[in-house]
N, C-alpha and C positions, 0 to 999 in steps of 0.2 A: 727544173721542173716545177719548183714551188712558185716561180714567178709567172707560170702560165696558168690559164683558167682551168685546164683539166686537173692540174696539181692542186689548185685551190678547192676544186670540187671534192677531190679525195680527202683533203684535210677537213673540209666542212662535214663530210660524211662521218669521219672519225669522231669529230666533236659531238655530233648528234648521237652516235652510239654511246659515247662516254657519258653524255648527259642522261640518257635513258638508264644506263647502268647505275649511275649516281642516284637517280630517283628511286629505282627498285631497291636500293640498299637503305632507303629511308634516311638519307643524310640531309637533315634540314638545317643543321646549325653551322653551315659553312660560312666562315667570316667573309670570304671574298664574295663580291656580288655575282648574282646568277648570270651565266654566259648566254647571250642571245646573239644569234647570227644577224648581221646586217651587211649591206653592200659596202658601207664605209670601212668596216673592219676588214672585210675580205680584200680590199684594195691595197692593204699593207701587209705583205707576206711576213716581214720580220715581227710585227706585232702579233700576228697569228701564231707564230712559233712560240713566242713568250707566253701567250695565254694558254696554249696547249700544254706547255711544260708546267705552268702553275696549276692547271686542272689535274694533271697527272700526280703532282705532289700532294695536293689537297685530298684527292681520292684515296691515295695510299694511306695517308695519315688517318682518315676517317675509318677506313677498313680495319687498320690496326687497333684503333680505339674501340670499335665495336667488338672485335674479337677478344680484346683484353677485358672489356666489361662483362661479356658473356662468360669468360673463364672465371672471373672473380665470383660471379653469381653462382656458377656451378660448384666452385670450391666452397662457398659459404653454405650452400645447401648440403653438400657432402658432410661438412663439419657438424651441422645441426643434426643430421641423421645419425652420425657417429655418437653424438651426445644424448641420443634418445629423443630428439625433438623432430617434429615433422618439418619438412621443407615448406617454405613460404607458399609455394604453389598448391600445397595440399591443405592449407588451413581452411579454405572454404568448405572442405569436406566435413568439418566439425559442425557446420550448420545443417547438414543433411544426414538422414538416416536411410540406409538402403535395406528395405524389408522385402526380400525376394525380388520381384520384378517392379516394385513400386518404391519411389523415393519420397520421403517426407521432409519438408522444409521446416526449419525452426521459425516460429512466429510468436510475436508478443500478444498475449491474451490477458483477459481477466477472468477469474473464476468467482462465481457467487456461492458463498459457503453458508451453511447453517450447522450449528453444533450445540450440544448440551455440555456446559463447562464443568459439571460436577465430576470430581475425580481427577481433574487436570490442573496443573500449575500454570494456567494461563494459555495464551495463544502462542507467544513467541518462543522459538526453539532456543534451548540452552546448550550450545555446542560443548561437547566434552563432559556433560553432566547428565548421565542417564538415570540418576536417582529421582529426578522430578520430571514426570512425563508431561508433555505439552501437546496441544492440538497439532502444531506443525510437525511434530515427530511422526504422527500417524499420517499426515498429509504427504510429507516427503517420501515416506516409505511406499505409499500407494502410487505416487507419481513414478517412482523407479520401477516398481514391480509391474506396472501397467505398460511400461515402455515409452513413457512421455519424455523422460529425461535420462541421461546417462548416470551411472552410479556416482561418479565423482562430483556431479552437481549437488548431490545430497550432502556431501562433505563440505562443500564450499558453495553456499546458496547464491553468492554474488555472480557465479558463473551463469546462472539462469535469470539474473536481474530480478530476483525475488523481492517483493515488498508487500507487506500487509497494510491495510488501510488503518486499522486500529489495533492496539495492543491490549486486548482484554486480559485481565489478570485472573488469578486463581478463583475458580468457581463461577466465573461470569460466562453466560451463554450468548449466542448470537444467532439471529435469524437472517441477517443480511450483510455478513462480512464480505469484503472484497480483497482479493490478493491479485497482484499482477506478476507475470513471469513469462519467460520464453520456454516453449515446449515444442516437441515434434507433434504436429497436428495429425495424429494417427486416426484411423477410422473408428467410429463409435467411441469417441474418447471419454465422454461422460460416464457411460456405462462401465467402461474398463477401469476408470479411476475408482468409481463407487464400489466396484466388486472387491477392492482391496481395502476399503474403509469400514470401520464399525458402523452399525446402524445409526448411532447417535451423532455421526458426522456425515454430512451429505454435500455433494457438489450439485447445486440446483440449476446452474446456468453457466454459459461461456460466451464471451464476445471477443472479437478481434479489436485491438486498439493500436494507436500510433506507436512507432518504434521507441520513442522517448517517454512513453507514458509511465508515470509513477503513481500508484494508487494512493499513497500517503500524501504526496505533495499536491496532487491534482484534486484532492477532496475539498469541497467547499463547506460542507457541514455534516454533522452526524446526528442521528436521532436515536435516543435510548429510551427504553421503558423500564419501569420499576414496579413489580407486582408485590403487593403486601396485603396482609389481612387488615380489614377495616377496624378491628378492635385497637389498632395502633393509634387511632384518632379519638378513642374514648377518653373521657375526662380522667385526670390522674387519681381521683377518688374511687374510681371503678376498678374492679378486678382486672389486672392487665392481661389475663388469659381467658377472658370471658368470650367464648366462641359464639355465644348467642347474640352478641352485639350486632346491630344493624345501623348503617350510616344513614342519617337523616338528610333530606334535601338541604336543610339549613346549614348543616355541618359541611356538606359537600360544597356548598356555595362559598363558605368561609375559607375552605381549603383552596379553592380555585382563585379566590381573591388574593390570597397570600402568594400562591405560586406565580400569579401574573406579575407580582412585584419584581420578580427576577428578570423580566423581559428588558432588553436593552443592554448597554455596556456598564459593567460594574467591576470594582476591584475585589477579586475573590481571594485575597491573600489569607483571610481567616478561614478559608474553606480547603486549605491544603497545608501541608507541612514543608513545602518546598519553596515558597515565595515570601518575600518581605513586602511591606506596604509600599516601598518605593520602586519595586520591580515592575517595569512596564508590562512584562508578560503575564502578570497577575490579572490584568484586565481582560475580560472575556465577554463576548457578545452572545446573548441568549435570544433566540428568535421567537420561541414559544414554549410554554410549560403549563400543563393542565392535568387534571385528574378525570378519568373517564367514569362513567356510571358503574357502580359496583355490581357484582354478580356472585352467586353462591356455587361453590364446588366442594363436594365431599363434606357438606354441613358447615363449611366456613365461608363467610362473606369476604370477598377479595376485591381489590380495586387496582387499576393500572394507571400510573403516572407517566406521562410522555413529556420528554424535553428534547428540543432541537437547538443546537448551538454550533457555532463555527468550529470550536474545539473546547476541550475541557482540561483543567489541571487535575492532578491526581487527587482522587477522593472528592472532587467537587460536587458531583451529583448526589452522592450519598450524604454529604453534609448539608446540601441544599434541602433535601427531603427531611433529614434529621432535625433541622432547625424549625421547619414548618410543623412537624409532629410535636416538638416541644412547646410551640406557641399554642396549637390547637388543644393540647392536653392541659394547658394552664400552668406550665412550668416557667414560661417566659412571656414577656409582653411583646406586642407587635413592633415596638420601636427598636428592638434589638436588630431587626433586619437592616435598618438604616445605619446603625452603629457598626454592624459587621462589615459594611463596605467602606468604612472610614479607615484611618491609619492606626487606630488603637487596636490592641489585641482583644478579641472577643472569644469566649469559650463556645465553640460550635460543636454539637455532638454529631457523630458519624453513624448513620443507620447501617444495619447489617448489609453485607454484600449479596446475600441470597435474594434473588428477585431481579437483579440488574441484568438487562438484556440489550445487546447492540441490535437495534431494529433495522436501521437503514443508513447507508452512507450516500451522500449527494455529490454529483459531478455536474453542476449546472453550467459552469463556464465552459468545461470541456464539451458538453453536449451542444452548446450554442455554436462553438467553433467547428467541431468535427462531426456532430451528429447528423447533419444533412449535407455533407460534402460529396455524397455519392460513393465514397470509398470505405467509410467507417460507420459503425452503428452507435446510436445514442446509448449511454449506459443507464437504461431504464429497464425495469423488470416486470412490466405489467403481465406478461405471459407466464411468469413464474409465481405470481401472487398466490395462486391456489396451492402450489407445492410448499410455499413458505408457511401459509396458514396451517396446512396439514402437519408439517413438521413441528410447529410450535404446540399444536394440540396433542401430538403423540409423544414428544420428548421433552420439551422445555417446561410447559405449564405443569404437567403431572410431577415432574422432578421437583419443582419449586414447592408445590403444595405438599407432597409427601415428605420432603426434607423439613419443611416448617413444622409439620405435625409431629415428626419424630424428634427433631433436635430443638424445636421451639426457640429458634434464634431471635425472632422478633420479640417474643414475650420476655426472654432473658435480657435483651438489650433495653427494653422499656423500663425494667427495674433499676437500671443504672442512671436514668435521667435525673433522679433526685440528687445524684452526686455532683452534678454540674453547677457551677456558679454563674448564672446568666446575668448577674448584675455587675460582675467584675470586668473591668476594662484595662486595668494597669498591667496585668499579666495573667497568664493562664494558671489556674489553680492546679494543685496536684491531682485532684480528681478529674479535672478537665483534660489533663494530659494522658490519663489512663484510658486505654481502649478496651472495650469489653472483650473477654476472651471466649465466652460461651457462644458457640455456633457461628462465629464470624469467620467466613472463608477468606477474609482479607482481600476481597476483590476490589479493584480500583477502576476508575472510569477511564478506560484505556483508549485515549485518542491523542493524536498530535505528537510532537516531538519532545514534549516535556511531561508526559504522563506515562504511567506504567500500565 
């Protein structure tokens, strides 16, 4: 019968049905070539029988392999569940939150934060140390209580890919801090988070970002401000606590001329305790630095110094300001600035931490690449400027002024300037190594990977 055409037709039909079954079983890795019917093959009954037998063997082997693979996967999932782990097919559920009839997906976002740092030991959380409260302690608690993250993410912040842009230290405030993290995008998310935060910590804005965004690594520059009473610039022969002092236009011009000398790239190893003169990371690029027009508040004249740089080493900003104050007051000559950027040791005084504020962080490269791609937003906060200004007026500026009047941190520090040896370059004097203890909140210029 196999030698007749009817028999060959039956065999051909069997092959077609076998091939369809083969395709439905998703067997794509068959080593033998795909079988195709043609009249030449059909004219050789013996060859037809051989090919049919090969097809049967290959099909059975693939079926056994698929069954064995599925069995191993089921066995592995069962073992995971017995050990308290979710099966692989359920892991995607960790990225979702089922809230009644609505599911919330986890998404990478950035939060715009403002806070008054008084009473806190900096921004960064100290896991396992509840003695020193930080800004992130209150933030994480609010994220959990508002339902934005599961509780175990608060114990291990890497689970939500948390990253702060700048590590402000003890007593330092911020008007434009940025943190990146993954959260459930619940409804009315900003209001719910702020409901669980104290009034002196606010989330002012939120934007979606790319999945791999890191607020610290993607930051191009940081802008800080430093508020101080203008009597800090009075000549050294004048009463250091004379609140009637008013800054003249000539003195303001001299201050800005000195501050402008910092622009560009310099070696700031004398402006921190962490770097040596040969350390390449001691070189930092300053884009701008200037002092704004003074103003009077509560009977005291104040001024604000602004500085923008790519990044700062620890205590750099406070020492930059401290050195300018020493020059303007007449304790040091202007040539000390050039010497301070050289390889020799120079005694540079460190101004008090009170008054230092993280104003803004910049993401210019990220904005150029993703800000106009139609999927993401530029990390600019023009719509939040009003809320930022209102927060500074209500919480940051009054705290700085009140603390200065009560603790007199600047006046106490000014009295220590005479202890510094500004002519010494061989080594730091004992007086130069001593930091003032009165009213210094030990705040540091918290930016980058090598500052606190």
